[in-house]
C-alpha positions in Angstrom: 2.8 -30.9 -34.9 1.2 -27.4 -35.5 2.7 -24.2 -34.0 -0.4 -24.0 -31.7 0.1 -27.5 -30.5 3.8 -26.7 -29.8 3.0 -23.7 -27.8 0.4 -25.7 -25.9 2.9 -28.4 -25.1 5.5 -25.8 -24.0 2.9 -24.2 -21.6 2.0 -27.6 -20.1 5.7 -28.2 -19.6 6.2 -24.9 -17.8 3.1 -25.2 -15.7 4.1 -28.7 -14.6 7.0 -29.7 -12.4 8.8 -27.2 -10.4 8.5 -24.0 -12.6 5.4 -22.8 -10.9 7.2 -22.9 -7.5 10.2 -21.1 -8.9 7.7 -18.4 -10.2 6.1 -18.3 -6.7 9.3 -17.9 -4.9 10.7 -15.2 -7.1 7.4 -13.2 -7.4 7.0 -13.4 -3.6 10.6 -11.9 -3.2 9.6 -9.2 -5.6 6.4 -8.3 -3.8 8.1 -8.4 -0.4 11.0 -6.1 -1.7 8.4 -3.6 -3.2 6.2 -3.4 -0.1 8.9 -3.4 2.4 10.4 -0.3 0.7 7.0 1.4 0.8 7.2 1.6 4.5 10.9 1.2 5.5 11.4 4.9 5.6 8.5 5.6 8.0 10.4 4.6 11.1 13.7 5.7 9.7 12.6 9.2 8.7 14.1 10.9 11.9 17.6 9.3 11.3 17.3 10.0 7.6 16.6 13.8 8.1 19.3 14.0 10.8 21.7 12.4 8.3 21.0 15.1 5.7 20.9 17.8 8.4 17.2 18.9 7.7 14.5 19.3 10.3 11.4 17.9 8.8 9.1 19.7 11.2 10.1 23.2 10.1 7.1 24.6 8.2 9.1 25.0 5.0 10.3 21.4 5.1 6.9 19.7 5.6 6.6 19.1 1.8 9.9 17.1 2.0 8.4 15.0 4.7 5.2 14.3 3.0 6.9 13.3 -0.2 9.5 11.1 1.6 6.5 9.5 3.3 3.9 9.4 0.4 5.9 9.7 -2.9 6.6 6.0 -3.2 3.0 5.0 -2.8 1.6 7.7 -5.1 4.0 6.8 -7.9 3.3 3.1 -7.5 -0.4 3.7 -7.5 -0.3 5.8 -10.7 2.0 3.5 -12.7 0.8 -0.1 -12.0 -2.1 -0.2 -14.4 0.0 1.1 -17.3 2.9 -1.2 -16.5 0.5 -4.2 -16.1 -0.9 -3.4 -19.6 2.5 -3.1 -21.1 3.1 -6.6 -19.7 0.2 -7.9 -21.6 1.6 -6.3 -24.8 5.5 -6.9 -24.4 5.6 -9.8 -21.9 4.9 -9.9 -18.1 8.3 -11.5 -17.3 10.1 -9.0 -19.4 8.5 -6.1 -17.5 9.0 -7.9 -14.2 12.7 -8.4 -14.9 13.1 -4.8 -15.9 11.3 -3.8 -12.7 13.8 -5.6 -10.6 16.7 -3.9 -12.4 15.2 -0.4 -12.0 14.4 -1.2 -8.3 18.0 -2.3 -7.7 19.4 0.9 -9.6 17.3 3.1 -7.4 18.4 1.3 -4.2 22.0 1.6 -5.3 21.8 5.4 -5.7 19.8 6.3 -2.5 22.5 5.6 0.1 25.2 7.7 -1.7 23.3 11.1 -1.4 26.1 13.7 -1.9 24.0 16.6 -0.7 22.6 17.9 2.6 19.6 20.1 3.4 16.8 20.5 0.8 19.1 19.3 -2.0 19.8 16.1 -0.1 16.0 15.6 0.4 15.3 16.1 -3.3 18.0 13.5 -4.2 16.3 11.0 -2.0 12.8 11.8 -3.2 13.9 11.5 -6.8 15.6 8.2 -6.5 12.7 6.9 -4.5 10.5 7.7 -7.4 12.8 5.7 -9.6 12.7 2.8 -7.1 8.9 3.1 -6.9 8.8 2.7 -10.7 10.6 -0.6 -10.5 8.4 -1.6 -7.5 5.3 -0.8 -9.5 6.6 -3.2 -12.3 7.0 -5.9 -9.8 3.6 -5.4 -8.2 1.8 -5.0 -11.5 3.1 -8.2 -13.0 3.6 -10.7 -10.1 -0.1 -11.8 -9.8 -0.4 -12.2 -13.6 2.9 -14.3 -13.7 1.5 -16.5 -10.9 -1.9 -16.8 -12.7 -0.1 -17.9 -15.9 2.0 -20.4 -14.0 -0.6 -22.1 -11.7 -3.7 -23.9 -12.7 -6.9 -22.5 -11.6 -7.3 -25.0 -8.6 -4.0 -23.9 -7.1 -4.0 -20.1 -7.6 -5.6 -19.4 -4.2 -2.6 -21.1 -2.5 -0.1 -19.2 -4.7 -1.9 -15.9 -4.3 -2.1 -16.5 -0.5 1.6 -16.7 -0.1 2.2 -13.8 -2.6 -0.4 -11.4 -1.1 0.6 -12.1 2.5 4.2 -11.4 1.6 3.1 -8.1 0.0 0.9 -7.0 2.8 3.0 -8.1 5.6 6.0 -6.5 4.0 4.6 -3.1 4.8 4.7 -4.0 8.5 8.1 -5.7 8.4 9.4 -2.6 6.8 8.6 -0.7 10.0 10.8 -3.0 12.1 13.6 -3.3 9.5 13.8 0.5 9.1 14.0 1.1 12.9 16.7 -1.5 13.4 18.9 -0.3 10.5 18.4 3.4 11.1 19.6 2.8 14.7 23.0 1.8 13.3 23.2 4.2 10.2 20.5 5.8 8.0 22.3 4.7 4.8 21.7 1.1 5.7 18.0 1.6 5.3 18.6 1.9 1.5 21.7 -0.3 1.1 19.7 -3.3 2.3 17.7 -3.2 -0.9 20.7 -3.3 -3.2 21.5 -7.0 -3.1 17.8 -7.9 -3.1 17.2 -5.7 -6.2 20.3 -6.9 -8.2 20.2 -10.5 -7.0 16.4 -10.7 -7.7 17.0 -9.3 -11.2 19.6 -11.9 -12.0 17.5 -14.7 -10.6 14.4 -13.7 -12.4 16.2 -13.3 -15.7 17.7 -16.8 -15.4 14.6 -18.6 -14.1 11.4 -17.0 -15.3 10.0 -17.7 -18.8 7.2 -16.1 -20.9 4.3 -18.5 -20.8 1.4 -16.2 -20.8 -0.3 -14.6 -23.8 1.0 -11.4 -25.4 -1.4 -9.2 -27.3 -0.4 -7.1 -30.3 -1.8 -3.6 -29.5 -1.0 0.0 -29.8 -0.3 1.9 -26.6 -3.3 3.9 -25.5 -1.4 7.1 -24.9 -4.5 9.3 -24.2 -5.8 6.8 -21.7 -2.4 6.5 -20.0 -1.9 10.3 -19.8 -5.5 11.0 -18.4 -5.3 8.2 -15.9 -1.9 9.1 -14.7 -2.4 12.8 -14.5 -5.8 12.3 -12.9 -4.6 9.9 -10.2 -1.7 12.1 -9.5 -3.8 15.2 -9.0 -6.3 13.3 -6.8 -3.7 11.6 -4.6 -1.4 14.7 -4.4 -4.5 16.8 -3.3 -5.3 14.4 -0.6 -1.7 14.3 0.5 -1.5 18.1 0.8 -5.0 18.2 2.3 -3.7 17.1 5.7 -1.2 20.0 5.8 -2.4 23.3 7.5 -3.3 26.1 5.3 -4.3 29.8 5.9 -4.9 29.5 9.6 -6.9 26.3 9.2 -5.9 23.0 10.9 -6.1 21.3 7.5 -5.5 22.4 3.8 -8.8 21.3 2.2 -9.6 24.9 1.2 -6.3 25.4 -0.4 -6.5 26.2 -4.1 -3.8 23.7 -4.9 -5.7 21.0 -3.0 -9.0 21.9 -4.7 -7.4 22.0 -8.1 -5.8 18.6 -7.6 -9.0 17.0 -6.3 -11.4 18.6 -8.8 -8.9 18.3 -11.8 -8.2 14.7 -10.8 -11.8 13.7 -10.7 -12.4 15.4 -14.0 -9.4 13.6 -15.7 -10.4 10.3 -14.4 -13.9 10.8 -15.7 -12.4 11.6 -19.1 -10.3 8.5 -18.9 -13.4 6.3 -18.4 -15.1 7.9 -21.5 -11.8 7.4 -23.5 -11.5 3.8 -22.5 -15.0 3.1 -23.6 -14.3 4.4 -27.0 -10.8 3.7 -27.9 -10.2 0.5 -30.0 -7.3 -0.8 -27.8 -7.8 0.6 -24.3 -5.2 0.6 -21.6 -7.8 -0.9 -19.3 -10.8 -2.5 -20.7 -13.6 -1.1 -18.5 -16.0 -3.8 -19.7 -14.2 -6.1 -17.3 -16.2 -4.3 -14.6 -19.2 -6.1 -16.0 -17.7 -9.3 -14.8 -19.3 -9.6 -11.3 -16.4 -11.5 -9.6 -13.9 -8.8 -10.9 -15.9 -5.6 -10.0 -16.9 -7.0 -6.6 -13.4 -8.0 -5.8 -11.6 -4.7 -6.7 -14.3 -2.7 -4.9 -13.7 -4.8 -1.7 -10.0 -4.3 -2.3 -10.2 -0.6 -2.3 -12.4 -0.3 0.8 -10.4 -2.9 2.8 -7.1 -1.1 1.8 -8.4 2.2 3.0 -9.5 0.6 6.4 -6.1 -1.3 6.7 -4.0 1.8 6.0 -6.0 3.7 8.7 -5.5 1.0 11.2 -1.8 1.0 10.6 -1.2 4.7 11.0 -3.6 5.1 13.9 -2.0 2.1 15.9 1.5 3.6 15.3 0.5 7.0 16.6 -1.3 5.4 19.5 1.8 3.5 20.5 4.3 6.2 19.7 2.4 9.2 21.0 0.9 7.7 24.1 1.3 4.1 25.3 5.1 3.5 24.8 5.8 6.9 26.6 3.5 6.0 29.5 5.5 2.7 29.8 8.9 4.3 30.1 10.1 4.4 26.6 11.9 7.5 25.3 10.6 9.5 22.4 13.5 8.5 20.2 13.0 4.8 20.8 9.3 4.7 20.2 9.4 4.3 16.3 11.3 1.1 16.6 9.3 -0.3 19.5 6.0 0.5 17.9 7.0 -1.8 15.1 8.0 -4.5 17.4 4.7 -4.2 19.4 2.7 -4.5 16.1 4.2 -7.9 15.3 0.9 -9.7 16.2 -0.8 -7.8 13.4 1.7 -9.1 10.8 1.5 -12.7 12.5 -2.2 -12.7 11.8 -1.6 -12.0 8.1 1.1 -14.6 7.8 -0.8 -17.4 9.6 -4.2 -17.0 7.9 -3.4 -15.8 4.4 -1.9 -19.0 2.9 -4.4 -21.2 4.7 -7.4 -19.2 3.4 -5.9 -19.2 -0.1 -5.6 -23.0 0.0 -9.1 -23.4 1.2 -10.5 -21.0 -1.3 -9.1 -23.2 -4.1 -11.6 -25.8 -2.9 -14.6 -23.8 -1.8 -14.3 -20.4 -3.6 -13.4 -17.0 -2.4 -16.7 -15.5 -1.2 -17.0 -17.1 2.3 -13.5 -16.4 3.3 -13.1 -12.9 1.7 -16.4 -11.6 3.2 -15.9 -13.5 6.5 -12.4 -12.1 6.9 -13.5 -8.6 6.4 -16.2 -9.0 9.1 -13.7 -10.5 11.5 -11.4 -7.5 11.0 -14.4 -5.1 11.6 -15.1 -7.0 14.9 -11.5 -6.5 16.0 -11.8 -2.8 15.3 -14.7 -2.7 17.6 -12.8 -4.4 20.3 -10.0 -1.9 19.9 -12.6 0.9 20.6 -13.5 -0.7 23.9 -9.8 -0.6 25.1 -8.6 2.3 27.3 -5.9 4.6 26.0 -3.5 3.0 28.4 -4.4 -0.5 27.7 -3.1 -3.9 28.8 -0.9 -5.2 26.0 -2.2 -8.8 26.1 -5.7 -7.6 25.1 -4.3 -5.3 22.5 -2.1 -8.0 21.0 -5.0 -10.4 20.7 -7.2 -7.8 19.0 -4.6 -6.8 16.4 -3.8 -10.4 15.8 -7.5 -11.0 15.0 -7.5 -7.9 12.8 -4.5 -9.2 10.9 -6.0 -12.6 10.6 -9.1 -11.2 9.2 -7.3 -9.2 6.5 -5.3 -12.4 5.8 -8.5 -14.4 5.4 -9.7 -11.7 2.8 -6.6 -11.0 0.8 -5.5 -14.3 -0.7 -9.1 -15.5 -1.9 -9.9 -12.1 -3.1 -6.8 -11.7 -5.2 -7.2 -15.2 -6.6 -10.9 -14.6 -7.3 -10.0 -11.3 -9.2 -7.2 -13.0 -11.3 -9.4 -16.1 -12.1 -12.2 -13.9 -13.4 -10.4 -12.2 -16.3 -9.3 -13.4 -19.8 -5.7 -14.5 -20.1 -4.8 -11.7 -22.5 -5.7 -9.1 -19.9 -4.2 -10.5 -16.8 -1.5 -8.0 -16.7 -3.9 -5.0 -16.8 -6.1 -6.7 -14.2 -3.1 -7.3 -12.0 -2.2 -3.6 -12.3 -5.8 -2.6 -11.4 -5.6 -4.7 -8.3 -2.4 -3.1 -7.3 -3.7 0.4 -8.0 -6.7 -0.1 -5.8 -4.5 -1.4 -3.0 -2.0 1.5 -3.2 -4.6 4.2 -3.8 -6.6 3.0 -0.9 -3.6 3.2 1.3 -2.9 6.9 0.2 -6.6 7.7 0.5 -6.6 6.2 4.1 -4.0 8.7 5.2 -6.0 11.7 4.0 -9.3 10.3 5.3 -8.1 9.1 8.7 -5.6 11.8 9.5 -8.4 14.3 8.6 -10.8 12.5 11.0 -8.2 12.3 13.7 -7.3 16.0 13.3 -10.9 16.9 13.3 -11.4 15.0 16.6 -8.3 16.5 18.2 -9.2 20.1 17.1 -12.4 19.9 19.1 -10.7 19.3 22.4 -6.9 19.5 22.2 -6.5 23.3 22.1 -8.2 23.9 25.4 -6.5 20.9 27.1 -3.0 21.9 25.8 -3.4 25.6 26.7 -4.6 24.8 30.3 -1.8 22.3 30.8 0.9 24.7 29.7 -0.4 27.5 31.8 -0.5 25.4 34.9 3.2 24.7 34.4 4.0 28.4 34.3 4.0 29.0 30.4 2.8 32.6 29.9 -0.9 32.7 28.8 -0.2 34.4 25.5 2.4 31.7 24.5 0.2 28.8 25.9 -2.8 29.9 23.9 -0.7 30.3 20.6 0.7 26.8 21.1 -2.5 25.3 22.1 -4.1 26.5 18.8 -1.3 25.2 16.7 -2.7 22.8 14.1 -2.9 19.2 15.8 -1.1 17.8 12.7 2.2 19.3 14.1 1.9 17.2 17.3 0.8 14.1 15.4 3.8 14.3 12.9 6.2 15.0 15.8 5.0 11.9 17.8 4.9 9.9 14.5 8.6 10.7 13.9 9.7 10.1 17.5 10.2 13.7 18.5 8.9 15.3 21.7 6.0 17.5 20.5 6.1 19.8 23.5 9.8 20.4 23.3 9.5 21.0 19.5 6.6 23.6 20.1 8.2 25.4 23.1 11.8 25.5 22.0 11.5 28.2 19.3 9.7 30.5 21.9 12.6 30.5 24.3 10.3 30.1 27.3 12.0 26.8 28.5 15.0 28.9 29.6 12.8 31.0 31.9 10.9 28.3 33.7 11.9 26.4 36.8 14.0 23.3 36.1 11.3 21.1 37.6 8.7 22.5 35.3 10.9 22.1 32.2 11.6 18.5 33.3 7.9 17.8 33.6 6.9 19.6 30.3 9.5 17.8 28.3 9.3 14.5 30.0 7.8 11.3 28.9 4.4 11.6 30.7 3.2 15.2 30.1 2.3 14.9 26.4 0.7 11.5 26.5 -1.3 12.3 29.5 -2.5 15.6 28.0 -3.5 14.1 24.7 -5.1 10.8 25.9 -8.6 12.1 26.1 -8.7 14.1 22.8 -6.9 11.2 21.0 -9.5 8.6 22.1 -12.2 11.0 20.9 -10.5 11.1 17.4 -9.9 7.3 17.6 -13.7 6.7 17.9 -14.3 8.5 14.7 -11.5 6.8 12.9 -12.2 3.3 14.0 -16.0 3.7 13.5 -15.6 4.7 10.0 -13.1 1.9 9.3 -15.7 -0.6 10.7 -18.2 0.9 8.3 -15.9 0.5 5.4 -15.1 -3.0 6.2 -18.8 -4.0 6.5 -19.5 -2.3 3.1 -16.5 -4.2 1.7 -17.8 -7.5 3.0 -21.2 -6.9 1.4 -19.5 -6.0 -1.9 -17.3 -9.1 -1.7 -20.4 -11.3 -1.0 -21.9 -10.1 -4.4 -19.0 -11.8 -6.3 -21.1 -15.0 -6.5 -19.9 -18.6 -6.3 -16.5 -19.9 -7.6 -15.8 -18.3 -11.0 -13.1 -19.2 -13.4 -12.6 -17.6 -16.8 -11.4 -20.7 -18.5 -9.7 -20.5 -21.9 -10.6 -22.9 -24.6 -8.9 -23.9 -27.8 -6.0 -26.3 -28.2 -5.6 -28.5 -25.1 -3.5 -26.9 -22.5 -3.2 -23.6 -24.6 -4.3 -20.2 -23.5 -6.0 -18.2 -26.0 -7.5 -14.6 -26.1 -11.0 -14.0 -25.0 -11.7 -11.4 -27.6 -13.2 -12.7 -30.8 -14.3 -9.5 -32.5 -13.3 -9.2 -36.1 -11.2 -6.1 -35.5 -9.5 -7.3 -32.3 -5.7 -7.6 -32.4 -4.3 -11.1 -32.4 -2.8 -12.5 -29.3 0.6 -14.0 -29.8 2.5 -16.7 -28.0 6.0 -16.2 -26.8 7.3 -17.7 -30.0 5.2 -15.3 -32.1 2.6 -17.8 -33.4 -0.9 -16.7 -33.5 -3.1 -18.4 -30.9 -6.3 -20.3 -31.9 -9.5 -18.3 -31.8 -11.7 -19.0 -28.8 -14.7 -18.8 -31.1 -13.9 -22.2 -32.6 -14.4 -23.8 -29.1 -17.6 -22.1 -28.1 -20.9 -21.3 -29.6 -23.3 -18.4 -29.0 -21.2 -17.0 -26.1 -21.5 -20.1 -24.0 -19.0 -22.6 -22.7 -18.2 -25.6 -24.8 -20.4 -27.8 -22.6 -23.5 -25.9 -23.8 -24.3 -24.5 -20.3 -25.0 -20.9 -20.0 -22.3 -18.8 -18.3 -23.4 -17.0 -15.2 -22.4 -13.6 -16.4 -24.0 -14.1 -19.9 -27.5 -12.7 -20.3 -28.7 -16.2 -21.1 -27.1 -17.5 -18.0 -29.1 -15.3 -15.6 -26.0 -13.5 -14.3 -26.4 -9.9 -13.2 -26.0 -7.4 -15.9 -24.7 -9.6 -18.6 -21.1 -9.3 -20.0 -19.7 -8.0 -23.3 -19.4 -10.4 -26.2 -15.6 -10.0 -26.2 -15.5 -11.5 -22.8 -18.4 -14.0 -23.0 -16.7 -16.0 -25.7 -14.9 -18.4 -23.4 -15.9 -18.9 -19.8 -16.6 -21.5 -17.2 -18.5 -21.0 -13.9 -18.5 -23.6 -11.3 -20.0 -23.6 -7.9 -23.3 -22.1 -6.6 -24.2 -18.9 -5.0 
């Protein structure tokens, strides 16, 4: 038996039996841990900042608030492509195991913060960055490990479970953070310790390297330009929602402009570098594969819309609806997570089902249809009054979640099926980058739209409401023209915005007790903001609907069911690249894999039929020779 045949037999053994289900359960735990920790601090932030004795709403402390909220997502978005590519080179399971260990290390350090005040905040932010690095390793390599372990006709089912765990984890984190923070803020971080360490031990003992590894030099220039460019862009967007120079937002700040412009320039340089370097971090020629480019475009747009939905619903519940129904400000973060459970239920119910169906019928119908279903749910939410009936609200957010579930699993499987085996890690990282970047972009875009909507009407309404209750006109006008982001952040964190704005002025001590009770009670702020908020909500949800429709159109352009099938020794996976100068792909045992060129002729599949993405096959745009060497397309458009 030759070395190549031995590798093929080993892969068939790992793919059969129970190993694929072990891989699925482990990677699902990893995705769940990574995404839960992306959102677990959102609800727990008030308790965390009280624990370290720091007021996050003080102007000088807003940066700590932003980085506690956004740092994990920014780091994850920046690193996942690089870490996915390193998985292609050094082994996906190896990188995944290391990710679990780093994730557990960060979780272990976070609850034992020895400092208070700004130093305590920096400790938490720093170790969250470490934890995010581990989480990025998990997110970057999970889909690639599953694609290696499952045959093409079962990947939709596997991706359905994995993707639903990842997406629903961001919502489960809201509830978990609220419950644990109510007991002790340190529990928010301690809960990840057994998951991280236990998951690392389990993955080390159970997962095996069965995918291809490719000998390649690290593309340092590409990694640096991509990392710095994305950091600049996402950091600029993060600070863009912070007031600057008397403006309600910071889009005119030199720091923000430098981040945005510099980020775009560096990312453009990254694209030029990747087209010229011999061994790129990410092969941009993959974008010529229609199923891949359509899938990642739809991923980005859907992620932006989904992030906007999550944050707007939280503010709607915490800032208005829960208060009007008798909940105290301090309890609203936890209860908003509970009342959003139908959204998570929609993901969980439809994700695995759509993945299973897409294995049989392809991704396009379910992915595009799911996006349109979510867009329709957004439209229904626009028709609700600000003080809605919960039954109608629950049905609409369940439908929105179900639509996202219909989209996510088939889309992820379609993306991973479309790329060569040797580049699955990089493709998996790119998928995670688009998801995480879209979430960060959504905060900048939708917060800006909401603030713009509030800025048009809130100052007048707030000034008038305060004056009627006896607040001096000068103070009322000053507070009324405070940037709306202060009120939004306060409501988002479970603080009473009116109390936070009036307390520093000392005016509350000079007003009648009945007026103070009314101003700082549960009904004054939500009643005051309902009209301006709904005006902003129309802008936000209208844009989200537009993004979802565009994403559905992009998804429809992916074509019929497409699988980039590897050829060579039966059961073996071999590299798609066949250029004379391409680096050799190596098996886990180190044996060189057989060249795909032996199995195909003229850039066509072995059966002689033209590939859809080949120029001879009539596919749009054609694909590069290095990717056309071994393909199979089934299904019809």
